[in-house]
C-alpha positions in Angstrom: 62.0 97.9 113.8 62.9 95.7 110.8 64.1 92.1 111.1 67.7 93.0 110.0 68.1 95.4 112.9 66.5 92.9 115.3 68.9 90.2 114.2 71.9 92.6 114.4 70.9 93.4 118.0 70.5 89.6 118.8 73.9 88.9 117.3 75.5 91.7 119.3 74.0 90.4 122.6 75.0 86.8 121.9 78.6 87.8 120.9 78.3 85.6 117.8 81.5 85.2 115.8 79.9 84.0 112.5 77.4 86.8 111.9 76.7 85.6 108.4 74.6 82.8 109.8 72.0 85.4 110.8 70.9 86.9 107.5 67.5 88.7 107.5 66.6 87.1 104.2 66.7 83.7 105.9 63.8 84.6 108.2 60.2 85.0 107.1 58.5 88.3 107.7 55.9 86.6 109.9 58.7 85.7 112.3 59.5 89.4 113.2 57.4 89.3 116.4 59.2 86.1 117.6 62.6 87.6 116.8 61.7 90.8 118.6 60.7 88.7 121.7 64.1 87.0 121.7 65.8 90.4 121.3 63.8 91.9 124.2 64.6 88.9 126.4 68.3 89.3 125.7 68.2 93.1 126.4 66.6 92.4 129.8 69.4 90.1 130.9 72.8 91.2 132.0 74.5 87.9 131.2 73.7 84.9 129.1 75.2 81.5 130.0 76.8 79.3 127.3 73.9 76.9 127.7 71.3 79.7 127.2 73.3 81.0 124.3 73.2 77.6 122.6 69.5 77.3 123.2 68.7 80.7 121.8 70.8 80.0 118.7 69.0 76.7 118.3 65.7 78.4 118.5 66.8 81.0 115.9 67.7 78.2 113.6 64.2 76.8 113.9 62.7 80.1 113.0 64.6 80.2 109.7 62.7 79.6 106.4 
């Protein structure tokens, strides 16, 4: 799975309004595994609290180039 699809799945699970913040070009190719780990964690959860959502978005911002 490519990083664009992974990011689309993450955005969908987080119900992010401003999807433009999560552009695949902003993430290095060597971060795909970490992005996939976040996606898998989100898929395993039924609900994400607001605090967890903020923490995940903060982590994603740290992974950007």
